[in-house]
N, C-alpha and C positions, 0 to 999 in steps of 0.2 A: 582508188585509195587516196590519192592526193587531194581529191575534192573534199574529203572529210576533215583535212587539217584546218584548224582554226574554227571549227564548228563546235557548239556546245549542245549536249543532249538534255532533253527534258522528258521525264516519263510521268504519265498520269493515267488514271483509270476512271471511267464513268460507270458507276454501278447501276443496277436495275432500278434504283430509286432516283435516278437522274442527278445523283450527287457526284461531283468530280473531285478527286483527291490526288495531290501530288505524291509520287512515290519516291522513297529514298531507302538507303540501307537501314535495316532494322532486324529485329529478332526473327521476323517471319520471311523476309525477302532479302536477296542479295543482288545488287546491280553492279555489273562490270561493264566497262566501256573501253573500246579501242578506237583507233582512227576510223575504222570501217564499220564497227558494229557495237551495239549496246544490247546486253543480255540481262533479262529479268528472270531470276530464279526464285520461285516460291518454295521456301523450305518447309513450312508447316501450314497446312490448310485449315481455315476456320471460317466462321460465318462472315467475317469481314471481307473474305476473298470470294464472295458469291459471284455468279456470272456477271460479267461486265465487259465493256469495250476498252481495251488498253491502247493508249496512244503514245507514240514515240515521235518527238519532234527534234530535228537538228536545225539549229539557227546560227546565223552569222550576220549580225546587224539586223537589217530588215528582211533578210532572206530566210525563209523557213521551209524546210522539207519535212513532211509529216506522213506517218503511216499508222494505220489502225488495224486491230485484230480483235475478234471476239473470243472470249474464253469462257467455256462452260465447265463448271466444277460439280462433281458428285459429292455433295456435302454430307457431313455427319453433324449431329447436334453439338454445339459448343458445351452446353450444360443441360443436364436433365434434372429437373427439380421434382422430387417425389414427396407426396403427402399421403396420410391415411386418415380415415374417419371410421372408428375412433382411433386415438393414438395408441391406446393399449387395449387388450381384449381379455375377457374372461369367457372361456369356451363354454358352449358353442356361441359363435357370434358372426353376424354378417359384417364384412369390412369392404369399404370402397377405397381404392388406391388410385391416386392421380399421378400421372407423369406429364409434366409440362415442359415444352421446349419453345424456343423462339420460332416465329412464323418462318417457313422455308418453302422454296419452290420444289424441293426434293420430295418425291413420293415414297415415303418410308414404308417398309414392311415391319409391323410392330408385333412382337410376341412376348408372352408372359410366362413365368414359372413361379410356383409356390413351393419353397423348399426343394428346388431343382426338379419339380414335377410340372410338366406343361399344363397350363389352364387356358380355357378358350372362352371365358365369359366376358369378353371385352365389349364395352359399349361404344357407340360411334364417337369420334373425336369432336371437340368443341373448340371453336376459334373465338378468342376475345382479346382485345387490346394488343394485337400483334403477337399473340401467343397461341399455341395449339395444345390442348390438353387431351390426353388419352386416359380412359378410365377402365378400371377392372373391378367388377363386383364378385366377391368370393365369400364363402362361408368357412370360417375357421373352426375345425372340429377338435383339434388337439388330441388325436387318438393315442399318441404316444405319451405316457405319463411323464417322461423326462423332458418333454418339450418346454423350454422356457422362453422361446422367441420364434416368431415366424419370419422367414426371409422371403420377400417377394421381389423378383427381378424382372425388369423390362429390357428388351433388346430392340434397338433400331438398326435396320439393315437398309443401305442405300442401293441404287441401281447397279453399282459395281460390286455388290455383295460384301461390302465392308460393314463391320458391326461396331456398335457402341452400346454398352450396357450400364445399368445403374440399378442399385437395389435399395430397399428400405427394410429396416428391422422393426418388427412390431412386437413389443414385449407381451408375454402371456402371464397372467396372474393366476396363481393357484394357492391352495391353503398352506403350502410348504415353504413359501418364500417370504422374506421380509419386504415390506412395502412402505412407501411414503404415501400418506393419505392425500386425498384430493384437496387441491388448493387452487381454485378456479383462476385461470382456465386450464390448469394442469391436472390431469386425471390421476387416480391412484396408479402408482407405478412401482414395479419391482426394484429392489436395490441394485445399483450398479448401472442402470440404464439412463441414457440421455435422450430427452424428448426435444423435438424441434417443431415450432409453430411458425409457419410462414405467413404471418399476419402482422401488419404494421399499421401505424396511424396513417391517416390521409396525408399524402404528400411525402411519404417515406416508403422505402422498399427494403426488403431483406428478410430477416427472420429473427426469432428469439429461441433460445435453448436453455434447458435447465436439467441438472443431473440429480438423481436420487441417490443419496448415500445412506439412507435408512437409519433411523426413523425420520431423519430430517432432510429437507430439500436444501441443496446449495442455492446461492443467490442466482437470480435470472441473469443470463448473459444476453444483452441486447445488441443485435447486429442490424438494426434498422437504421438506414442512412437516408438523408434527404434525397429526393429525386434529382435535384440539381447537382448534388455532389456525385451521385451515381453516374450521371451523364458525363461529368468531368473525369471520373474514373475510367469510363469506357473510352472517352476520347484519348486519354493518356495511354491506355493499353493499345489503341490503334496506332498512336504516335510511336510507341516503342516498337510495334510490329513493322513499321515502315509506311503506314498509310496516313496521308495528310501531314507529312513532315515538313513544316515550314516554321520560320521564326514567328510568324503571325499566329499560328496555331499554338505554339509554345507559350507565347505571351498571353493568349486568351486562357490557357489552362491555369497559369499562375495567377492571373488577375481574378478569375472566378474563384480559385482556391482562397485567395486573400479575402474576398468578400464573404464567402461562406464561413470561414473560420472566425470571422468577427461578428457573426450573427448570434443573437441572444439564445436561440434554440439549439446552439451547437452542443451536441451530445458526445458521450464517450465513443459511441459507434462512429460518429462523424469524425472524431479525432483519429481513431484507428484507421479509417478509410483515407483521411487526409495524409497521414504518414505513409500510407500505401501509395498515394499519388506521387509524393516526393520520391519514394523508392523507385517507382516506375520511370519517372523522368530522369533520375540518376542513371538508371540502366540505359535509357534512350540516349543520354548525353555521351555515352561511350561510342555510339555510332554516328550521331549527328551533333555537330558543334553548335552549342547555344551561344549567342552573343550577349553582351552586357545589358541589352535592352530589357531582359527579363529579370535583372538583378533586384530592382526595387520591389516588384510584386512577389518574387520568390522569398526574399528575406522578410517582407511584411507578413506573408502567410505563415512562414515558419515561426515568427515571433508570436503571432496570435495563438498558435497551437500551444505554446508554453503558458499562456494565460488560462487555458482550459482547465477543467477539473479532472485531474488524473487520479483522484482518490477513490473513485467509484469502481475501479477495477481491482482485481486481486493482485498481489505482489508479483506473481510470475508474469502475468500479462503486461503489467506496467513495466517490468524490466525489458521484456521483448519490444514493447513499443518505443521506449526511450533509446534503446540500443539501435533500433532501426532508424529512428529519427536522427540520431547523431551521425550514423554512417551515411545516410542519404544527404543530409545538409552539408556535411564535410565533402562528400563526393561531388555534389553539384557545384559548390564553391570552387573546387579544384578544376572541374571540367568546363565551366562557363568561361569562354574566352574573353579576357579583359585587357584593355590597353590604356584607356583614357579615364577610367573611373577614379574619382577622388575619394571613394569610400561611401559607406551608407550606414546609417544608424537608425535602429528601431528601439522599442522598449526593452526587448530581451536579446537583441543581436546587434553587435557593432562590428563593421567590416572595414578593414584598411588595406590599401594596395601600395606596394613599394617596388620601384624599378631600379633603385640604387644598388651599388655593390654592397654597401653596409646599410642595413635597415634597422632602425630603432622606432618601434611603433608602440602605442599604448591603446589598449581596448579595455574599457571598464576598469581602469586603474591598474591593469596588469601590463608591465613593460616587457616587450619581446624584442630581443636582439638576435639578428641572424646575419652572418657573413656568407655571401655566396658570390661566385664568379659569373653566374649566368642565371637567367630566369627572372620571373616576377614573383615576389613574395606576397602571398595572400594571408592575412591574419584575421581571424574571426573570434570574437568573444561571445560566449553564450551564457546568459543568466538563467537561473531557475531550472536547471537541468540536472545538476550533479546529485541532488537528493532523490531523483527518479531513477538513476542508474543503479545497477547491481553493485553493492559494496560489501558483499559477503566475505571477500578476502580481507576486508578491513572493518570488521563489524562494530568496533568501538571507537572509530575514528570520526572526526568532525571534518566534513568537506566544506570548502567555501562555496559561495553561490556561483562562481565563475568557472567555466570550462573554456580553455583557449585552444583553437585549432590553427595550425600553421601549415600551409602547403606552398608548393612551387609550381608555377606555370612555365612550360618550356624548360624543364629541368634537365641539365646535362651532367651535373656533378653527382657523384655517389657518396661523397663525404659531407656530412652535415654536422654543424655544431650550433645549437640553438640555446640561448640563455633566456630564462624567464624570471621575472621579479614579481611575485605575488604579494599583495598586501594581506596582513593577518589582522583582522578587525576584532578578534576576541583575545582576552588575556591567555597566555600560555601557562597552563597549570604545571606545577612541579611534577617531574617524572614523565611529562609528555614528550613525544618524539615527533619530528616533522619529516614527512616523506614526500618525494616528488614522484608522481605517477603519470602514466598515459593510459588511454583507453585502447585495449586490445580488441580490434574489430573481429578477429578470428575466434577468440574465446569468449567475447562479450563480457569482459571483466577488466578491472583496473590492474595494472602491473607496474612494477618498478624497473623492469629490464631496460637498460640503456639510458636511465635517468638517475641523476645524483643530486642530493641536496647539498648545497655548498655552505651557506651560512645564514644567520638571522641578524639583520641590522635594522634598528628603529622600526620594529614591527613589520618588516618586509622580509620575505623568505626567498632566497636566490636558488634557482635550479639550473642544471645544465643537462641537456639531452643530446643524443647522437642520432636522432631520427626525427621525422616529421609525422605528426598525427595530432590527436586531441590530448591536451595536458591539463593537469590540475595539481594542487598541493593539498595534503591532508595533515591534520594534527591528530596524532594517535594518543588517546587517553587510556590505552589498554593497561590493565593491571594483571599481574600474574595470576594464574589459576591456583588459588590457595587450596591445599588438600583438605578433603572432608567437609568443605563448606556446605555443599548441597546436602550431604548426609546429615549434618548438624541441623540444617534448616528443616528437613522433612521429619526427622525424629522429634525435634523441638515442637513443630506444629502438631504432630500426633499427640505428644504429651500434653501440650497446651489445650487441645480440644477435649481430651479426656478430663483434664483438671477442671476446665470450665463447666463441663457437664456435672461433675461432682459438686462444684461450688453452687451451681443453680439448684441442684437437688437438696443440698444442705440448707440453703436459704429458704426453700419452700417448706422444709420440715420444721425449721426453728423460727420462722418469721414471727409468728404470734407471740413467742416467748421472749424474743430479744428486741423487737421493735415496740417499745413502750413509751418512748418520748419522741418529741418532734425532731430532735437532733439525730437520734438513732434512725428514725424513719427516713430523714433526708439522706443520711449516709448510706444506708442499705439499699435504698431505691437507686441511688447513683451507681453503687457497686453492681447491682443486678443488671442494670442497663449497660454498663461498661462491659460486663462479662458476656451478655447476650450479643452485643454488637461485635465484640472481638471473636466470639465463637463463629458467628456467621461470616465474618471477614476471613478468618482462617480457613473455613470450609470452602469459601469461594476461591481463595488462593490455591488450595490443593486441587480443586476441580479444574483450574486453568493452568496447572503445571505442565500438562501435555497439550499445549496450544496447537501443535502441528496436526492433531487429529480432530480438533474441535471445529464444528461448523462456524462460519463467521458470525451467525446470529447469536450463538451461545457465547462466543468470545466477547461480543459486545455486551451481552447481558451480564456476564461475569465481571467485566470491566466496570460497568455501572454499579454492580453490587459491591465490589471491593472499594470503590471510591466512596460510596454512600456509607457503608458500615464502618470503615476506618475513620471517616470524618465524624460520623455520629459517635463513635467511641471517644474520640478526643473532645467532642463537645460535652459529653457527659462527664469526662474527666475535669473539664473546666467547671461544670456545675459543682462537683465535689470540692474543687479548689476554692470556689467562691464561698461555699458553706464554711470551710475551714477558716478562710480569711475573715469572713464576717464574724465568726465566733470569737476570734482573737482581738479584732479591732473594735467591734461594736458589741461589747460584752453585755451591756444593759439594754440592747435593742434586738431582741430575738426575732428571727424570721417568722412570718406568718405562713402557716402550712399551705393554704390555698394559693397564695401568691408564689411561693416557691415551686409548687407543682406546676402552675401555669408557665412560669418562666423556664422551668426545666424542660418541659415538653417542647416549648418554642425553640429553645437553644439546642436541645438534644436531638430533635427530629425535623422540625420545620426548617431550621437553618441549613443542615446538610442537604435536605431535599432541594432547597432553592439553589444551593451551590452546585449540586450535581446537575440539576435541570438547566441552569444557565450555562454551565460549562458545555454540556452536550449540545444545547441550542447554538452556542457561539461557534463551536468547532464542527458542527454538523456538515457544513460544506467544505471543511478543510480536512483535518485528520485528528479525530478525537482519540482514537486508540490504535495501538500497534497489533496487527493480527498475529505477529510472531511471538509476542509476549502476553497478549490479552491484558494490557495495562496502558496507562496514559502515555502520551508522547512528550518527550522533552527535546526541544530543539536548541534553545539557548535561554539565558535569563530573561524572564518576562515574555517568552515566546514558546508556545506549546501548551497543551492541555495539562501537563504535569504541574505547571505553576499554580493552577487552581487548587491543587492538593497541597503543594509545598507551603504556600503563603498562609492559609488558615491554620494548618497544623503547626508550622513554625511559630506563629503568633501565640497559639494556645500553649505550646511547650514553654515559651518564655514567660507567659503569665503564670503557669503552674510553678515554674522555678522561682518566680518572685514570691509566690505564696509560701513555698518551703523556706525561703530566706526570711520571711516575716516570722515564721514559727521558730526558726533557729535563733533569731534576734530576741524574741520573747523569752526563750529559755535562758539566754545569756544574761538578759537584764535581771531576771529573777535570781540568778546565781550571784551576780555581782552585788545585789542588794543585801544578801545574807552574809557573804564574805567567808563562809566556812569552806575548808578544803574538802570536807566530806560532801558538801552540797555541790562543789565544783566537779567532783568526780561523778556524782549522780547526774549532773547536767550534761557532761560529756557523753555518758551512757544514753541519756534521753535524746541528745542530738543524733547520735548514731542510729538509735531506733527510729527517729523521725525520717532520716535519710533512707534507711533500709525499707521501712514499711510504707512510706509514701511514694517512693520512686516508681514502683510498678503501677500503682493505681492512678498516678498523675501523668504517666507516659513520659517521664523525664528521660528514660533510657533511649528514646528516639532521638534525643539530642546528640547521641553519639554519631548519628549519621553525618552531622556537620563535620566532625573530626575525621571521618573517613575520606572526606573530600579535600582536607588540608594536607594530610600526610600520605605519602606514597606508600602503597601496600608492599612495595619491594623492600622497604625499610622495616625493621623490627617493630617500631612504634606504630607504623601504619597497619601492619599485619595484625598487631594486637587489637587495634581499634576495630578492624573489620570483624575479627572473631568475637570481640566483646559486643558489638552491635548485633551480630547474628544470634549469639547465644541469649542475650538479655531479651530480645524481642521475639524470637521464636518460642522461647519458654515463658513468655509473659503470662500465659494462662496459669501455669504452675505457680508463679510468684504471686499472682492475685489470689489464688486459693490459699497459699500459706499466710500472706500478709493481710488479706482482706477478710479472711474467714477464721483460720485457726489462731491468729494473733489476738483475737478478741475473747476475753474470758467468758462472757455470757454464751457465746457460740460454742466454745469448747465444753462448757458445762452441759449445755443442752444436748450436744452430740453424745457426750458421755452418758447422759441419762437415757437417751434413745438406745444406745448400744447395750447398756447394762439393764435395760427395761426397768428403770426407776431407781437403780442403785445410786448412792451419793457419789459425787465426784471424788477422785483420790486427793489426799492431802499432799501438799508440796508447795512449790513456788507459784501460788495462784495470783500473786500480786505483781508478776513480772511486767505487766503492761500498765500498771496503775499510774505511774508517773507520766507515761506518754498520753494516756487517755485524759488525765486531768489537765495536762499542760497544753495539749494540742487539740484534741477533739472533745474532751470533757464528757466521756461516755458515762 
């Protein structure tokens, strides 16, 4: 016993492939040492623990005592990969099913069942590229009419009579089920089934999957990762298990991950796998202490991941990836043992270390103050992550681009008081509230528990928290849920769509009778196109109202449709405004019909097409639309695809308001020249008519949207503006029908003739629009 005192033990294993690995505590093994004995306990067997020679060496200086022992293991496959050809069947059909495992010295007994019935038509196994494939040929007859899928199961039994099974579900197509049509390489598939194709490009391994939600396919989910990254993933898994656990191996893992994540071919599947490597190494760091030699490569790899394109995955997967990323990075920073590091800075991560009793550190402009009696304070600032995390608890809040993580190494105190000073780089709107939050790693969401906002001084927000984790500050622009707002919107859109259909029908019936001059032709052509674009835009809006059940492809199509038709509507409104302005300013220079038609088509349809196409092309690799709203994305002023809609529309509304101003000024001048009180009253009436009848067809009501951003809807004026904006724009089709159609005497007369089958129009105030038409549009 005494001879063991002062000796250190070293455990290693030499596998059948002549590779030697150092063993340490991990998820798969536990090593316990005493003065007299070292015990290695394998807790979970897998392919990495195949038969090998285990060596234990006790050393003291140059003196080494070593012993070896050979261990044989009755293995079971780690993974069983199953494929079928074809992927779906229409009975009767011959099917070949493959079950592939990693090459193994174990002599397995392989059996198959089809819907729990044993089958015996197995073909000989095939060995290729370190893998063994077992094949089953079977005929699917589908004798039971209710069968909607075939389940084929394979069972591997080792020499110790231990079993491992895997199954594959093959969808069956019949005449009574909804299907997604073939979209090569995806065959026709029944609704609700997910197909898996284990085929990747050269140099990549993994699989692709796609789900049929009938009649549309969901987007493909690519799980093919580079072979180099797959090797890193396997090495990290072995490291976590306890095989090859050294600082050198850990450094090689992070170094390879840094290089891979900086490659131009880095895909979403690679990003997901890389975050998995970080998570594996975080779990491994709980058993084996990593030193600061890995810090640079680790932070470099983590920074590169935030530069990748996260937008190609759906929101749910993005939330999962970002949450796992934050947990892993924060956990590794806490577990890596540091003592002499001066910090480290990358494009998206900035790390600071403090060993003083009072620590004041700044990362990416965020000041962090922490008083502690023991331990080393580690502060990490993370850019470009907050927008990827789940913010459903604060849906209308603006997050800064910085998330700050603070941890303590060698912590002994239970009481924590941390103060954070966040810069606020955007103006704080009236009615906004500021909240200090932390990331709850258990619930994977932001929470205010234990954090309090103190004050706002010189565009800096001060927070205090009583715990350590990842922090951020958000500015809430939330407005109260005003009653009946959605109901007004949907009713208004329904009325608007019906009114526009009536308007277009009337225009088709009375066109030849009312369009007899160039000016009337210009005006009615603009009105018809305004109505047509608004009709299609309203229909697209209603179609996208249930975005949670829409396929992403349809969501994108409806977003493109809404942007195009709304912008085309405003462009045609501008055409009408130009006609009105030209008629008032250049009275003796009438527009030529051919020139006006050409310019109108260019402005009304070509310009919106170019705007939409350029917007989509510019934001294609970023975020063109929001899958939750099926509409454009607003991030901040001049940032986000929404600005490509706001800027042209806002410019057109201002130009149309200028045209209305010119009309009003013209009426004023004519009134002042006469000087009669009767004429002044008539002028006031004419001005009111101009405002009432031109506002809907020139889109001026959309200018109310500006005032909804100025006033807080919690106040009466703000709530009034919200309701006014909603009512005037959702019922815009009705107002166009009234002002653009029935306000014109010729149209009313023709409609009356059609209704009365040739009877004369009724006597009455038929000159009610006379002054307006003479002064403004000269009909």
